[in-house]
C-alpha positions as CSV (number, residue, x, y, z in Angstrom):
1,M,-0.1,0.4,-0.2
2,S,1.3,3.1,-0.9
3,L,0.0,6.9,0.5
4,M,0.2,9.9,-2.1
5,Y,1.8,13.0,-0.1
6,E,1.1,16.4,-1.3
7,N,4.3,16.8,-3.0
8,G,3.2,14.3,-5.4
9,T,5.8,11.4,-3.6
10,R,5.0,8.2,-2.9
11,R,5.6,6.2,0.4
12,R,4.7,3.2,1.7
13,A,2.6,3.0,4.1
14,G,4.8,1.5,7.8
15,F,7.4,1.9,5.8
16,M,9.1,4.6,7.3
17,S,8.9,6.6,10.5
18,G,7.8,9.8,11.5
19,K,11.2,11.2,11.9
20,L,12.1,10.2,8.4
21,D,8.9,11.2,6.8
22,N,9.8,14.6,8.5
23,Y,13.5,13.9,7.3
24,I,12.3,13.2,3.8
25,D,9.8,16.5,3.6
26,E,12.4,19.4,5.0
27,N,14.9,18.6,2.8
28,G,12.9,18.5,-0.5
29,L,13.9,14.7,-1.2
30,V,11.8,12.8,-3.6
31,Q,10.9,9.0,-4.2
32,T,12.5,7.9,-7.2
33,S,14.0,5.0,-9.2
34,D,17.2,3.9,-10.7
35,P,17.8,0.7,-12.9
36,E,21.0,0.1,-10.2
37,V,19.0,-0.2,-7.3
38,E,16.2,-2.8,-7.2
39,K,14.0,-0.6,-4.5
40,P,12.7,2.5,-4.1
41,I,15.4,5.4,-3.4
42,Y,15.0,9.2,-2.3
43,R,17.0,12.3,-4.3
44,R,17.6,15.7,-3.9
45,P,15.8,17.1,-7.4
46,G,18.2,19.5,-9.2
47,F,18.5,21.4,-12.5
48,E,19.0,17.3,-13.5
49,T,18.9,14.4,-11.9
50,P,20.6,11.6,-13.7
51,E,20.8,8.0,-13.1
52,F,23.6,6.5,-11.2
53,S,25.1,5.2,-14.3
54,E,25.6,8.6,-16.0
55,L,27.1,9.8,-13.0
56,D,29.7,7.2,-13.2
57,Q,29.7,7.9,-17.3
58,R,31.0,11.4,-16.7
59,M,33.2,10.7,-13.9
60,A,34.9,8.1,-16.2
61,D,35.0,10.7,-18.6
62,E,36.6,13.4,-16.5
63,L,39.1,10.9,-15.4
64,R,39.9,10.1,-19.1
65,A,40.6,14.2,-19.8
66,A,43.0,14.5,-16.3
67,R,45.0,11.6,-17.4
68,D,45.2,12.8,-21.0
69,K,46.5,16.6,-19.6
70,A,49.3,14.8,-17.7
71,G,49.9,12.8,-20.8
72,L,50.0,10.0,-19.7
73,T,48.6,6.3,-21.2
74,H,46.8,3.6,-19.2
75,A,50.0,1.5,-19.2
76,D,51.8,4.9,-17.8
77,V,49.3,5.2,-14.7
78,A,48.5,1.4,-13.7
79,P,51.7,0.9,-12.2
80,L,51.3,3.8,-9.9
81,L,48.1,2.3,-8.4
82,G,49.1,-0.9,-8.1
83,L,46.6,-1.7,-11.2
84,H,47.4,-3.8,-14.2
85,P,46.1,-1.5,-17.3
86,I,43.0,-3.6,-18.3
87,V,42.2,-3.1,-15.1
88,Y,42.5,0.9,-14.7
89,G,41.0,1.0,-18.3
90,R,37.7,-0.3,-16.2
91,Y,37.4,2.9,-14.2
92,E,37.9,5.0,-17.6
93,R,35.1,2.9,-19.0
94,S,33.1,3.3,-16.1
95,E,33.2,-0.3,-15.7
96,T,34.3,-0.2,-12.5
97,K,33.0,1.9,-9.8
98,M,35.6,4.2,-8.0
99,H,36.3,3.9,-4.6
100,V,36.8,7.4,-2.6
101,T,40.5,6.2,-1.8
102,R,41.3,5.4,-5.1
103,L,40.0,9.1,-6.3
104,I,41.9,10.2,-4.1
105,H,44.9,8.8,-4.8
106,L,44.0,9.3,-8.7
107,S,44.0,13.1,-7.6
108,E,47.1,12.9,-6.3
109,L,49.0,11.6,-9.0
110,L,47.5,13.2,-12.4
111,G,47.3,16.6,-10.3
112,F,43.9,17.4,-9.8
113,S,41.3,17.8,-7.1
114,P,38.8,15.4,-6.2
115,I,36.4,17.9,-6.4
116,D,36.6,18.4,-10.2
117,L,35.6,14.9,-10.8
118,I,32.4,15.2,-8.7
119,M,31.6,18.3,-10.1
120,A,32.1,17.2,-13.6
121,A,29.5,14.7,-12.6
122,A,26.9,16.4,-10.3
123,P,27.1,19.8,-11.0
124,Y,23.3,20.0,-10.2
125,R,24.7,20.1,-6.2
126,W,26.5,23.1,-6.7
127,G,23.5,25.6,-7.9
128,K,19.8,25.9,-9.1
129,T,20.9,26.5,-12.3
130,P,24.0,25.3,-14.6
131,A,25.3,29.3,-14.9
132,E,25.5,28.7,-10.9
133,A,27.0,26.2,-10.6
134,E,29.8,26.8,-13.3
135,S,30.0,30.6,-11.4
136,R,30.6,28.1,-8.1
137,R,33.1,25.8,-10.1
138,K,35.0,28.7,-11.0
139,L,35.2,30.5,-7.6
140,I,36.4,26.8,-5.8
141,K,39.3,26.6,-8.8
142,V,40.5,30.5,-7.9
143,V,40.2,29.7,-4.0
144,E,41.9,26.4,-4.7
145,S,44.9,28.8,-6.3
146,L,45.5,31.3,-3.9
147,P,48.1,31.5,-1.8
148,A,47.4,30.7,2.2
149,D,47.4,33.8,3.6
150,A,44.7,35.3,1.1
151,V,42.6,32.8,1.9
152,E,42.7,33.9,5.8
153,S,41.9,37.5,4.3
154,M,39.0,36.0,2.6
155,L,37.7,34.2,5.5
156,T,38.0,37.4,7.5
157,M,36.4,39.3,5.2
158,I,33.1,36.3,4.6
159,D,33.1,36.0,8.5
160,A,32.7,39.6,8.8
161,M,30.2,39.8,6.1
162,A,27.9,37.3,7.8
163,K,28.3,38.9,11.0
164,L,26.2,42.0,9.4
165,R,23.9,39.8,7.7
166,S,23.0,38.4,10.7
167,E,22.9,41.2,12.7
168,K,21.1,43.1,9.7
169,D,18.3,40.1,9.6
170,G,18.3,40.1,13.9
171,K,17.2,43.6,13.8
């Protein structure tokens, strides 16, 4: 038996606790499905909500681009990871899911930030529109390239701005 909620989602009666229902509602999660998962799942909608296989493919494409940018082949990268080139190639063909530890290791070897692959796969997590997500990506890249003292100065300024805003909103 399922229940229809005001936001159009369906939830199985008795399946979730009130606490979980509240969490779902408060965070705007919607019930959906994905070919990789047998049961219904919940996701946060954005300007797009690709299937998990699409997210994996985007990460694979970005990994391939990072390797190409470094001027390396599968055969060059694989032994640095302790892998056979055929095994490494599975990551770039999206045949093997990448664990976070492998992502971190690859980012060390190929000189990219782990956030680069994640943002390439799921830009909708950084903005309500593609343009907003791209602006945030650019800002993150600028901040990553700044010297430590500039980052500290920016944080001081941002903290002061946030304090002024909260004081303004509190009055």
